[in-house]
Backbone as ProteinMPNN parsed JSONL, in Angstrom:
{"seq_chain_A": "MNDGTWVHVAVVRSTTDATKRIYVNGRLEASSNFDAQPFENTGLDIYIGASVCDTMQHRFFNGSMDDVMIYDRALSDDEVKSIYEAQK", "coords_chain_A": {"N_chain_A": [[0.84, -1.166, 0.0], [0.493, 2.227, -0.755], [1.827, 5.278, 0.593], [-0.415, 7.834, 1.571], [-2.461, 7.026, -0.083], [-5.803, 6.072, -0.402], [-7.157, 3.047, 0.664], [-9.297, 0.291, 0.47], [-9.904, -2.295, 2.656], [-11.006, -5.525, 3.348], [-11.78, -8.163, 5.52], [-12.999, -11.364, 5.633], [-14.417, -13.844, 7.522], [-15.55, -17.009, 7.369], [-17.491, -19.424, 8.86], [-19.013, -21.314, 7.663], [-17.777, -22.442, 5.352], [-15.279, -22.65, 6.386], [-13.264, -20.721, 5.768], [-11.008, -17.943, 5.42], [-11.028, -14.816, 3.981], [-9.353, -12.254, 2.206], [-9.802, -9.054, 1.019], [-8.856, -6.465, -1.194], [-9.551, -3.286, -2.159], [-12.043, -4.176, -3.145], [-11.454, -6.522, -4.504], [-10.75, -9.996, -4.346], [-7.885, -10.971, -2.71], [-6.479, -12.863, -1.237], [-6.897, -16.093, 0.291], [-7.59, -18.526, 2.831], [-7.773, -21.629, 4.654], [-9.135, -22.366, 7.914], [-9.352, -23.423, 11.363], [-12.592, -24.213, 12.056], [-13.87, -23.62, 14.45], [-16.12, -21.872, 16.604], [-15.838, -18.397, 17.628], [-14.518, -17.775, 20.834], [-15.47, -16.423, 23.983], [-13.062, -14.922, 25.522], [-12.509, -12.961, 27.282], [-10.502, -11.234, 26.745], [-9.094, -8.197, 25.402], [-9.982, -6.783, 22.203], [-8.12, -5.928, 19.386], [-7.907, -3.703, 16.733], [-6.008, -3.163, 13.987], [-3.66, -3.696, 15.235], [-1.221, -5.968, 16.477], [-1.106, -7.653, 19.232], [0.223, -9.483, 21.752], [1.338, -11.811, 24.278], [3.514, -13.364, 23.482], [4.844, -12.281, 21.317], [6.371, -9.447, 19.706], [4.787, -6.29, 20.047], [2.938, -4.999, 17.387], [1.939, -2.335, 15.341], [-0.474, -0.812, 13.188], [0.556, 1.589, 10.905], [-0.841, 4.298, 10.167], [-3.989, 5.704, 9.129], [-7.305, 4.794, 10.071], [-10.638, 4.459, 8.996], [-14.156, 4.34, 9.266], [-14.646, 1.657, 10.205], [-16.123, -1.494, 10.047], [-18.039, -4.081, 11.502], [-19.549, -7.148, 11.058], [-22.23, -9.462, 11.789], [-22.14, -11.763, 10.387], [-20.759, -13.64, 7.629], [-19.744, -11.836, 4.81], [-20.662, -11.843, 1.332], [-18.815, -12.18, -1.786], [-19.866, -10.336, -3.639], [-21.149, -8.526, -1.907], [-18.985, -7.405, -0.499], [-17.671, -6.146, -2.638], [-19.68, -4.294, -3.379], [-19.777, -2.639, -1.107], [-17.211, -1.535, -1.206], [-17.381, -0.17, -3.716], [-19.343, 1.735, -3.098], [-17.988, 3.365, -1.358], [-15.678, 4.366, -2.512]], "CA_chain_A": [[0.0, 0.0, 0.0], [1.287, 3.443, -0.89], [1.513, 6.376, 1.501], [-1.326, 8.843, 1.052], [-3.451, 6.441, -0.975], [-6.914, 5.424, 0.271], [-7.295, 1.638, 0.302], [-10.372, -0.42, 1.159], [-9.511, -3.66, 3.002], [-12.048, -6.293, 4.03], [-11.438, -9.531, 5.902], [-14.233, -12.114, 5.86], [-14.182, -15.16, 8.124], [-16.783, -17.789, 7.208], [-17.469, -20.751, 9.478], [-19.743, -22.22, 6.775], [-16.807, -23.202, 4.555], [-14.005, -22.605, 7.117], [-12.267, -19.934, 5.051], [-10.772, -16.528, 5.701], [-10.742, -14.173, 2.7], [-8.899, -10.872, 2.318], [-10.107, -8.267, -0.175], [-8.264, -5.126, -1.288], [-10.283, -2.513, -3.166], [-13.135, -4.953, -3.715], [-10.993, -7.736, -5.189], [-10.184, -11.034, -3.5], [-6.424, -11.025, -2.853], [-5.942, -14.065, -0.597], [-7.826, -16.864, 1.108], [-6.986, -19.692, 3.473], [-8.641, -22.385, 5.544], [-8.822, -22.241, 9.333], [-10.156, -24.268, 12.231], [-13.912, -23.574, 12.018], [-14.476, -23.484, 15.765], [-16.638, -20.512, 16.811], [-15.069, -17.533, 18.512], [-14.807, -17.944, 22.251], [-15.351, -15.224, 24.801], [-11.897, -15.135, 26.374], [-12.359, -11.845, 28.203], [-9.371, -10.416, 26.313], [-9.405, -7.061, 24.539], [-9.843, -6.955, 20.757], [-7.37, -4.831, 18.791], [-8.006, -3.551, 15.285], [-4.839, -2.403, 13.558], [-2.523, -4.003, 16.096], [-0.974, -7.354, 16.862], [-0.649, -7.525, 20.611], [0.114, -10.709, 22.535], [2.454, -12.015, 25.208], [4.631, -14.112, 22.917], [5.511, -11.6, 20.208], [6.496, -7.997, 19.806], [3.595, -5.538, 19.649], [3.062, -4.351, 16.082], [0.806, -1.456, 15.144], [-0.699, -0.256, 11.867], [1.062, 2.957, 10.81], [-1.707, 5.0, 9.232], [-5.308, 6.059, 9.654], [-8.429, 3.924, 9.725], [-11.914, 5.164, 9.046], [-15.351, 3.578, 8.898], [-14.48, 0.233, 10.508], [-17.425, -2.169, 10.162], [-18.019, -5.48, 11.922], [-20.853, -7.757, 10.789], [-22.482, -10.691, 12.54], [-22.166, -12.854, 9.417], [-19.767, -13.507, 6.566], [-20.235, -11.157, 3.607], [-20.354, -12.482, 0.046], [-17.919, -11.421, -2.668], [-20.618, -9.205, -4.196], [-21.378, -7.543, -0.845], [-17.72, -6.689, -0.271], [-17.459, -5.267, -3.786], [-20.66, -3.203, -3.298], [-19.329, -1.711, -0.056], [-16.068, -0.809, -1.767], [-17.862, 0.732, -4.767], [-20.099, 2.835, -2.467], [-17.109, 4.214, -0.547], [-14.485, 4.892, -3.211]], "C_chain_A": [[0.889, 1.235, 0.0], [0.853, 4.496, 0.119], [0.583, 7.364, 0.822], [-2.4, 8.327, 0.125], [-4.521, 5.739, -0.159], [-7.036, 4.004, -0.248], [-8.421, 1.037, 1.126], [-9.908, -1.852, 1.392], [-10.66, -4.319, 3.746], [-11.517, -7.687, 4.321], [-12.744, -10.222, 6.268], [-13.855, -13.494, 6.382], [-15.502, -15.917, 8.097], [-16.636, -19.15, 7.874], [-18.202, -21.773, 8.618], [-18.781, -23.077, 5.963], [-15.401, -23.144, 5.145], [-12.912, -21.875, 6.344], [-12.17, -18.523, 5.613], [-10.361, -15.916, 4.377], [-10.357, -12.718, 2.946], [-9.109, -10.191, 0.973], [-9.388, -6.927, -0.08], [-8.943, -4.43, -2.458], [-11.31, -3.362, -3.917], [-12.753, -6.241, -4.401], [-10.411, -8.718, -4.191], [-8.686, -11.139, -3.765], [-5.83, -12.3, -2.262], [-7.052, -14.778, 0.148], [-7.083, -18.045, 1.702], [-8.027, -20.371, 4.34], [-8.217, -22.147, 6.983], [-9.678, -23.226, 10.102], [-11.504, -23.582, 12.432], [-14.61, -23.499, 13.373], [-14.989, -22.064, 15.94], [-15.722, -19.711, 17.722], [-15.477, -17.795, 19.953], [-14.681, -16.608, 22.962], [-14.235, -15.466, 25.805], [-11.736, -14.043, 27.421], [-11.205, -10.925, 27.831], [-9.854, -9.269, 25.438], [-9.233, -7.449, 23.077], [-9.13, -5.723, 20.22], [-7.574, -4.843, 17.286], [-6.845, -2.66, 14.869], [-3.626, -2.637, 14.432], [-2.429, -5.499, 16.313], [-0.337, -7.291, 18.239], [-0.864, -8.851, 21.321], [1.367, -10.882, 23.374], [3.69, -12.602, 24.547], [5.345, -13.417, 21.771], [5.529, -10.095, 20.435], [5.2, -7.327, 19.347], [3.877, -4.857, 18.312], [1.791, -3.56, 15.836], [0.742, -0.965, 13.704], [-0.251, 1.2, 11.871], [0.254, 3.686, 9.745], [-3.012, 5.347, 9.91], [-6.329, 5.029, 9.21], [-9.701, 4.733, 9.883], [-13.01, 4.186, 8.66], [-15.144, 2.072, 9.051], [-15.858, -0.37, 10.716], [-17.21, -3.618, 10.578], [-19.434, -6.026, 11.757], [-21.002, -9.035, 11.604], [-22.609, -11.903, 11.62], [-21.075, -12.609, 8.385], [-20.402, -12.841, 5.353], [-19.844, -11.951, 2.366], [-19.373, -11.611, -0.733], [-18.62, -10.175, -3.2], [-20.884, -8.125, -3.147], [-20.119, -6.737, -0.548], [-17.47, -5.705, -1.406], [-18.412, -4.074, -3.751], [-20.268, -2.17, -2.243], [-18.161, -0.879, -0.558], [-16.527, 0.237, -2.791], [-18.591, 1.945, -4.169], [-19.194, 3.808, -1.73], [-15.946, 4.82, -1.31], [-14.708, 6.276, -3.749]], "O_chain_A": [[1.915, 1.273, 0.679], [-0.326, 4.602, 0.459], [0.761, 7.696, -0.35], [-3.18, 9.115, -0.409], [-4.204, 4.902, 0.686], [-7.022, 3.777, -1.458], [-8.495, 1.247, 2.337], [-9.557, -2.553, 0.442], [-11.225, -3.733, 4.67], [-10.883, -8.313, 3.471], [-13.502, -9.734, 7.106], [-13.075, -14.217, 5.762], [-16.467, -15.504, 8.739], [-15.767, -19.939, 7.504], [-18.034, -22.976, 8.818], [-18.943, -24.295, 5.888], [-14.437, -23.54, 4.49], [-11.776, -22.344, 6.27], [-13.115, -17.992, 6.196], [-9.455, -16.421, 3.713], [-10.951, -12.037, 3.782], [-8.662, -10.676, -0.067], [-9.321, -6.327, 0.992], [-8.918, -4.911, -3.59], [-11.436, -3.285, -5.139], [-13.627, -6.989, -4.84], [-9.665, -8.329, -3.292], [-8.263, -11.368, -4.898], [-4.794, -12.773, -2.729], [-8.024, -14.16, 0.584], [-6.082, -18.507, 1.157], [-9.033, -19.769, 4.714], [-7.075, -21.771, 7.245], [-10.622, -23.798, 9.556], [-11.543, -22.461, 12.939], [-15.828, -23.329, 13.428], [-14.347, -21.127, 15.466], [-14.935, -20.27, 18.486], [-16.654, -18.01, 20.245], [-13.871, -15.764, 22.578], [-14.436, -16.135, 26.818], [-10.927, -14.173, 28.339], [-10.953, -9.94, 28.524], [-10.907, -9.364, 24.806], [-8.44, -8.331, 22.748], [-9.493, -4.597, 20.559], [-7.428, -5.882, 16.642], [-6.717, -1.533, 15.346], [-2.666, -1.868, 14.383], [-3.437, -6.204, 16.33], [0.827, -6.921, 18.384], [-2.0, -9.298, 21.478], [2.349, -10.163, 23.186], [4.805, -12.361, 25.008], [6.362, -13.92, 21.294], [4.786, -9.561, 21.258], [4.59, -7.756, 18.368], [4.917, -4.223, 18.128], [0.691, -4.05, 16.091], [1.773, -0.729, 13.074], [-0.641, 1.964, 12.754], [0.617, 3.69, 8.569], [-3.119, 5.288, 11.135], [-6.233, 4.465, 8.12], [-9.827, 5.571, 10.776], [-12.805, 3.308, 7.822], [-15.435, 1.304, 8.134], [-16.671, 0.169, 11.467], [-16.314, -4.295, 10.073], [-20.397, -5.442, 12.253], [-20.013, -9.614, 12.054], [-23.125, -12.945, 12.024], [-20.536, -11.507, 8.283], [-21.482, -13.242, 4.918], [-18.826, -12.643, 2.352], [-19.133, -10.456, -0.382], [-18.041, -9.088, -3.212], [-20.847, -6.936, -3.464], [-20.185, -5.521, -0.367], [-17.098, -4.557, -1.163], [-18.003, -2.954, -4.058], [-20.411, -0.967, -2.462], [-18.124, 0.336, -0.362], [-16.106, 1.392, -2.735], [-18.465, 3.057, -4.683], [-19.58, 4.954, -1.495], [-15.282, 5.717, -0.791], [-13.807, 6.854, -4.358]]}, "name": "protein", "num_of_chains": 1, "seq": "MNDGTWVHVAVVRSTTDATKRIYVNGRLEASSNFDAQPFENTGLDIYIGASVCDTMQHRFFNGSMDDVMIYDRALSDDEVKSIYEAQK"}
């Protein structure tokens, strides 16, 4: 990603087919399988734009984030593209 350039990033985690998909500017860029166990309530904080844990160095996103959205379901490819198109 280039400095000063607006980029739309979406991450979709689907327990239906046990995949995680990453979209950049409405296009699927990567996908992978994962253990399809549901999220557990661990009581830990959730960080967006940071990787914070006891076993590794804290890493933070260097930039600005705007209009963060969290859904209670996995979005389809078309839904991700529509959101991107509406915001660009």
